[in-house]
DRENPA-3360 file (N, C-alpha, C; in nm, 2 decimals, always signed):
BEGIN
1 = XXXXXXXX = +0.08/-0.12/+0.00/+0.00/+0.00/+0.00/+0.09/+0.13/+0.00 ~ +0.19/+0.13/+0.08/+0.28/+0.24/+0.09/+0.35/+0.27/-0.04 ~ +0.39/+0.16/-0.12/+0.45/+0.18/-0.25/+0.36/+0.25/-0.34 ~ +0.23/+0.22/-0.34/+0.13/+0.28/-0.43/+0.12/+0.43/-0.40 ~ +0.12/+0.46/-0.27/+0.11/+0.60/-0.23/+0.24/+0.68/-0.28 ~ +0.35/+0.62/-0.26/+0.48/+0.68/-0.30/+0.48/+0.70/-0.45 ~ +0.44/+0.60/-0.53/+0.44/+0.61/-0.67/+0.34/+0.72/-0.72 ~ +0.22/+0.73/-0.66/+0.13/+0.83/-0.69/+0.18/+0.97/-0.66;
9 = XXXXXXXX = +0.25/+0.98/-0.55/+0.31/+1.11/-0.51/+0.42/+1.15/-0.61 ~ +0.50/+1.06/-0.65/+0.61/+1.09/-0.75/+0.54/+1.13/-0.88 ~ +0.44/+1.07/-0.93/+0.38/+1.11/-1.05/+0.31/+1.25/-1.04 ~ +0.25/+1.27/-0.93/+0.18/+1.40/-0.90/+0.29/+1.51/-0.90 ~ +0.40/+1.49/-0.83/+0.50/+1.59/-0.82/+0.57/+1.62/-0.95 ~ +0.59/+1.51/-1.03/+0.66/+1.53/-1.16/+0.56/+1.61/-1.25 ~ +0.44/+1.58/-1.24/+0.34/+1.65/-1.32/+0.34/+1.80/-1.28 ~ +0.35/+1.83/-1.16/+0.35/+1.97/-1.11/+0.48/+2.04/-1.16;
17 = XXXXXXXX = +0.59/+1.97/-1.16/+0.71/+2.03/-1.21/+0.71/+2.06/-1.36 ~ +0.65/+1.97/-1.43/+0.64/+1.99/-1.58/+0.55/+2.10/-1.61 ~ +0.44/+2.11/-1.53/+0.34/+2.22/-1.55/+0.41/+2.36/-1.52 ~ +0.48/+2.36/-1.41/+0.55/+2.48/-1.37/+0.65/+2.53/-1.48 ~ +0.73/+2.43/-1.54/+0.82/+2.46/-1.65/+0.75/+2.52/-1.77 ~ +0.63/+2.45/-1.80/+0.55/+2.50/-1.92/+0.50/+2.64/-1.89 ~ +0.45/+2.67/-1.77/+0.40/+2.80/-1.74/+0.52/+2.90/-1.75 ~ +0.63/+2.86/-1.71/+0.75/+2.95/-1.71/+0.78/+2.99/-1.86;
25 = XXXXXXXX = +0.78/+2.89/-1.94/+0.81/+2.91/-2.09/+0.70/+3.00/-2.15 ~ +0.57/+2.98/-2.11/+0.46/+3.06/-2.16/+0.48/+3.20/-2.12 ~ +0.52/+3.22/-1.99/+0.54/+3.36/-1.94/+0.65/+3.43/-2.02 ~ +0.76/+3.36/-2.04/+0.87/+3.42/-2.12/+0.82/+3.45/-2.26 ~ +0.75/+3.36/-2.32/+0.70/+3.38/-2.46/+0.61/+3.50/-2.46 ~ +0.52/+3.52/-2.37/+0.43/+3.63/-2.36/+0.51/+3.76/-2.34 ~ +0.61/+3.76/-2.26/+0.70/+3.87/-2.23/+0.77/+3.91/-2.36 ~ +0.82/+3.81/-2.43/+0.90/+3.83/-2.55/+0.81/+3.89/-2.66;
33 = XXXXXXXX = +0.68/+3.84/-2.67/+0.59/+3.89/-2.77/+0.56/+4.04/-2.75 ~ +0.53/+4.07/-2.62/+0.50/+4.21/-2.59/+0.63/+4.30/-2.61 ~ +0.74/+4.25/-2.58/+0.87/+4.33/-2.59/+0.89/+4.35/-2.74 ~ +0.89/+4.25/-2.82/+0.91/+4.27/-2.97/+0.81/+4.36/-3.03 ~ +0.68/+4.34/-3.00/+0.58/+4.42/-3.06/+0.60/+4.56/-3.02 ~ +0.63/+4.59/-2.90/+0.65/+4.73/-2.85/+0.78/+4.79/-2.92 ~ +0.89/+4.72/-2.91/+1.01/+4.77/-2.96/+1.01/+4.79/-3.12 ~ +0.94/+4.71/-3.19/+0.93/+4.72/-3.33/+0.82/+4.82/-3.37;
41 = XXXXXXXX = +0.74/+4.85/-3.28/+0.62/+4.94/-3.30/+0.54/+4.88/-3.42 ~ +0.50/+4.76/-3.41/+0.43/+4.69/-3.51/+0.28/+4.74/-3.52 ~ +0.24/+4.77/-3.64/+0.10/+4.80/-3.65/+0.02/+4.67/-3.64 ~ -0.11/+4.68/-3.62/-0.19/+4.56/-3.61/-0.19/+4.48/-3.74 ~ -0.18/+4.54/-3.85/-0.17/+4.47/-3.98/-0.03/+4.40/-3.99 ~ +0.07/+4.47/-3.95/+0.21/+4.41/-3.95/+0.21/+4.29/-3.85 ~ +0.16/+4.31/-3.73/+0.17/+4.21/-3.63/+0.09/+4.08/-3.67 ~ -0.02/+4.10/-3.74/-0.10/+3.99/-3.79/-0.03/+3.90/-3.89;
49 = XXXXXXXX = +0.06/+3.96/-3.97/+0.14/+3.88/-4.06/+0.27/+3.84/-4.00 ~ +0.33/+3.92/-3.91/+0.46/+3.90/-3.86/+0.46/+3.77/-3.76 ~ +0.36/+3.77/-3.67/+0.37/+3.67/-3.56/+0.36/+3.52/-3.61 ~ +0.28/+3.49/-3.71/+0.28/+3.35/-3.75/+0.41/+3.31/-3.81 ~ +0.48/+3.40/-3.88/+0.61/+3.36/-3.94/+0.71/+3.35/-3.83 ~ +0.71/+3.45/-3.74/+0.81/+3.45/-3.63/+0.79/+3.33/-3.54 ~ +0.67/+3.30/-3.51/+0.64/+3.19/-3.42/+0.68/+3.05/-3.48 ~ +0.67/+3.04/-3.61/+0.71/+2.92/-3.68/+0.86/+2.90/-3.67;
57 = XXXXXXXX = +0.93/+3.01/-3.69/+1.08/+3.01/-3.67/+1.12/+2.98/-3.53 ~ +1.06/+3.05/-3.44/+1.09/+3.03/-3.29/+1.07/+2.89/-3.25 ~ +0.96/+2.83/-3.30/+0.93/+2.69/-3.26/+1.04/+2.59/-3.32 ~ +1.07/+2.62/-3.45/+1.18/+2.54/-3.51/+1.31/+2.55/-3.44 ~ +1.35/+2.67/-3.40/+1.47/+2.69/-3.33/+1.47/+2.62/-3.20 ~ +1.36/+2.63/-3.12/+1.35/+2.57/-2.99/+1.36/+2.41/-3.01 ~ +1.29/+2.36/-3.11/+1.30/+2.21/-3.13/+1.44/+2.17/-3.16 ~ +1.51/+2.25/-3.25/+1.65/+2.22/-3.29/+1.74/+2.22/-3.16;
65 = XXXXXXXX = +1.73/+2.32/-3.09/+1.82/+2.34/-2.97/+1.79/+2.23/-2.87 ~ +1.66/+2.21/-2.84/+1.62/+2.11/-2.73/+1.67/+1.97/-2.78 ~ +1.63/+1.94/-2.90/+1.66/+1.80/-2.95/+1.81/+1.78/-2.96 ~ +1.88/+1.86/-3.03/+2.02/+1.83/-3.06/+2.11/+1.87/-2.94 ~ +2.08/+1.98/-2.88/+2.17/+2.01/-2.77/+2.16/+1.91/-2.65 ~ +2.04/+1.87/-2.62/+2.02/+1.77/-2.52/+2.09/+1.64/-2.55 ~ +2.08/+1.60/-2.68/+2.15/+1.48/-2.72/+2.30/+1.49/-2.70 ~ +2.35/+1.60/-2.74/+2.50/+1.62/-2.73/+2.54/+1.63/-2.59;
73 = XXXXXXXX = +2.47/+1.70/-2.51/+2.50/+1.71/-2.36/+2.49/+1.57/-2.30 ~ +2.39/+1.50/-2.33/+2.37/+1.36/-2.27/+2.48/+1.27/-2.31 ~ +2.52/+1.28/-2.44/+2.63/+1.19/-2.49/+2.76/+1.23/-2.41 ~ +2.79/+1.36/-2.40/+2.91/+1.40/-2.33/+2.91/+1.36/-2.18 ~ +2.79/+1.38/-2.12/+2.77/+1.34/-1.98/+2.79/+1.19/-1.96 ~ +2.73/+1.11/-2.04/+2.74/+0.96/-2.03/+2.89/+0.92/-2.05 ~ +2.96/+0.99/-2.13/+3.10/+0.95/-2.15/+3.19/+0.99/-2.03 ~ +3.14/+1.08/-1.95/+3.22/+1.13/-1.83/+3.28/+1.26/-1.86;
81 = XXXXXXXX = +3.23/+1.34/-1.95/+3.28/+1.47/-1.98/+3.35/+1.48/-2.11 ~ +3.39/+1.59/-2.16/+3.45/+1.61/-2.29/+3.59/+1.54/-2.30 ~ +3.66/+1.54/-2.19/+3.79/+1.48/-2.19/+3.79/+1.33/-2.20 ~ +3.67/+1.27/-2.16/+3.66/+1.12/-2.16/+3.63/+1.07/-2.30 ~ +3.59/+1.16/-2.40/+3.56/+1.12/-2.53/+3.68/+1.09/-2.61 ~ +3.68/+0.99/-2.70/+3.80/+0.97/-2.78/+3.78/+1.07/-2.90 ~ +3.88/+1.08/-2.98/+3.88/+1.18/-3.09/+3.76/+1.17/-3.18 ~ +3.73/+1.04/-3.22/+3.62/+1.02/-3.31/+3.49/+1.06/-3.25;
89 = XXXXXXXX = +3.47/+1.02/-3.12/+3.34/+1.06/-3.06/+3.33/+1.21/-3.04 ~ +3.44/+1.27/-3.00/+3.44/+1.42/-2.99/+3.41/+1.49/-3.12 ~ +3.47/+1.44/-3.23/+3.44/+1.49/-3.36/+3.30/+1.47/-3.40 ~ +3.24/+1.36/-3.37/+3.10/+1.33/-3.41/+3.01/+1.43/-3.33 ~ +3.03/+1.45/-3.20/+2.95/+1.54/-3.13/+2.97/+1.69/-3.18 ~ +3.09/+1.72/-3.21/+3.11/+1.86/-3.26/+3.05/+1.88/-3.40 ~ +3.05/+1.78/-3.48/+2.99/+1.78/-3.61/+2.84/+1.80/-3.60 ~ +2.78/+1.73/-3.51/+2.63/+1.74/-3.48/+2.60/+1.88/-3.43;
97 = XXXXXXXX = +2.68/+1.93/-3.34/+2.65/+2.07/-3.29/+2.66/+2.17/-3.40 ~ +2.76/+2.16/-3.48/+2.78/+2.26/-3.59/+2.67/+2.24/-3.69 ~ +2.63/+2.12/-3.72/+2.51/+2.10/-3.81/+2.39/+2.16/-3.76 ~ +2.37/+2.15/-3.63/+2.25/+2.21/-3.56/+2.25/+2.37/-3.58 ~ +2.37/+2.42/-3.56/+2.39/+2.57/-3.57/+2.36/+2.61/-3.72 ~ +2.41/+2.53/-3.81/+2.38/+2.56/-3.95/+2.23/+2.55/-3.98 ~ +2.16/+2.45/-3.93/+2.02/+2.44/-3.95/+1.95/+2.56/-3.89 ~ +1.99/+2.61/-3.78/+1.93/+2.72/-3.71/+1.95/+2.85/-3.80;
105 = XXXXXXXX = +2.07/+2.86/-3.85/+2.11/+2.97/-3.94/+2.02/+2.97/-4.06 ~ +2.00/+2.86/-4.12/+1.92/+2.85/-4.24/+1.77/+2.88/-4.21 ~ +1.72/+2.84/-4.09/+1.59/+2.87/-4.05/+1.57/+3.02/-4.03 ~ +1.68/+3.08/-3.97/+1.67/+3.23/-3.95/+1.67/+3.30/-4.08 ~ +1.75/+3.26/-4.18/+1.76/+3.32/-4.31/+1.62/+3.31/-4.38 ~ +1.56/+3.19/-4.37/+1.42/+3.17/-4.43/+1.32/+3.27/-4.36 ~ +1.33/+3.28/-4.23/+1.24/+3.37/-4.16/+1.26/+3.51/-4.21 ~ +1.38/+3.56/-4.22/+1.40/+3.70/-4.26/+1.36/+3.72/-4.41;
113 = XXXXXXXX = +1.37/+3.62/-4.49/+1.32/+3.63/-4.63/+1.17/+3.64/-4.63 ~ +1.10/+3.56/-4.55/+0.96/+3.57/-4.54/+0.91/+3.70/-4.48 ~ +0.98/+3.74/-4.38/+0.95/+3.87/-4.31/+0.98/+3.99/-4.40 ~ +1.07/+3.98/-4.49/+1.10/+4.09/-4.58/+0.98/+4.14/-4.66 ~ +0.88/+4.05/-4.67/+0.76/+4.08/-4.75/+0.65/+4.15/-4.66 ~ +0.68/+4.15/-4.53/+0.59/+4.20/-4.43/+0.64/+4.33/-4.37 ~ +0.78/+4.33/-4.34/+0.84/+4.45/-4.27/+0.94/+4.52/-4.36 ~ +0.97/+4.64/-4.32/+1.07/+4.72/-4.40/+1.21/+4.66/-4.36;
121 = XXXXXXXX = +1.31/+4.69/-4.44/+1.45/+4.65/-4.40/+1.49/+4.71/-4.27 ~ +1.45/+4.83/-4.24/+1.48/+4.89/-4.11/+1.43/+4.82/-4.00 ~ +1.30/+4.77/-4.01/+1.24/+4.70/-3.90/+1.30/+4.56/-3.89 ~ +1.34/+4.50/-4.00/+1.41/+4.37/-3.99/+1.54/+4.38/-3.92 ~ +1.62/+4.49/-3.95/+1.74/+4.51/-3.88/+1.72/+4.54/-3.73 ~ +1.61/+4.61/-3.70/+1.58/+4.64/-3.56/+1.54/+4.51/-3.49 ~ +1.47/+4.42/-3.56/+1.43/+4.29/-3.50/+1.55/+4.22/-3.45 ~ +1.66/+4.22/-3.53/+1.78/+4.15/-3.50/+1.83/+4.20/-3.37;
129 = XXXXXXXX = +1.84/+4.33/-3.35/+1.89/+4.40/-3.23/+1.79/+4.38/-3.11 ~ +1.66/+4.38/-3.14/+1.56/+4.36/-3.04/+1.57/+4.22/-2.98 ~ +1.59/+4.12/-3.06/+1.60/+3.98/-3.01/+1.73/+3.97/-2.92 ~ +1.84/+4.03/-2.97/+1.96/+4.02/-2.88/+1.94/+4.10/-2.75 ~ +1.88/+4.21/-2.76/+1.85/+4.29/-2.63/+1.76/+4.21/-2.54 ~ +1.66/+4.15/-2.60/+1.56/+4.07/-2.51/+1.64/+3.96/-2.44 ~ +1.72/+3.89/-2.52/+1.80/+3.77/-2.46/+1.89/+3.82/-2.35 ~ +1.96/+3.94/-2.37/+2.04/+4.00/-2.27/+1.96/+4.03/-2.14;
137 = XXXXXXXX = +1.85/+4.10/-2.17/+1.76/+4.14/-2.06/+1.71/+4.02/-1.98 ~ +1.67/+3.92/-2.05/+1.62/+3.79/-1.98/+1.73/+3.73/-1.90 ~ +1.85/+3.73/-1.95/+1.97/+3.67/-1.88/+2.00/+3.75/-1.75 ~ +1.99/+3.88/-1.77/+2.01/+3.97/-1.65/+1.91/+3.95/-1.54 ~ +1.78/+3.93/-1.58/+1.67/+3.91/-1.49/+1.70/+3.77/-1.42 ~ +1.74/+3.67/-1.50/+1.77/+3.54/-1.44/+1.88/+3.55/-1.34 ~ +1.98/+3.62/-1.37/+2.10/+3.63/-1.28/+2.06/+3.71/-1.15 ~ +1.97/+3.81/-1.17/+1.93/+3.88/-1.05/+1.85/+3.80/-0.95;
145 = XXXXX = +1.77/+3.71/-1.01/+1.68/+3.62/-0.92/+1.75/+3.50/-0.86 ~ +1.87/+3.47/-0.92/+1.95/+3.36/-0.87/+2.04/+3.39/-0.76 ~ +2.03/+3.32/-0.65/+2.12/+3.35/-0.53/+2.27/+3.32/-0.57 ~ +2.35/+3.40/-0.52/+2.50/+3.39/-0.54/+2.55/+3.29/-0.44 ~ +2.66/+3.22/-0.48/+2.72/+3.12/-0.40/+2.84/+3.18/-0.33;
% end
């Protein structure tokens, strides 16, 4: 009987953790949406066309990074760290990481090509800067909230 209770508690707690992570991602996404919309000063017509294209790219990038980066980190961890990999294994991991970056770059280029039909070149250039600023701002917020050792 006690085992059943423990198993139920484990499943319940893991569900809460996953839900909390998902809510965190949703909050960040909402914050990013508001930030980009405000900084680019998108009209409602521009926003209507912009966000489906941008969200498609953002989803692709997230999937790439989560899928490939997790695989690479897991492989390195299982081996006991980068120094524990032999030359061939290290080269394979490095090749996969570079391939992922290349895919991300291609996805970004496609996004900018599609967005060039919606936004002016000035706003596209501004988007590049706004994304970088958002990421910096998010990192600073994360560092502020994290206790120092």
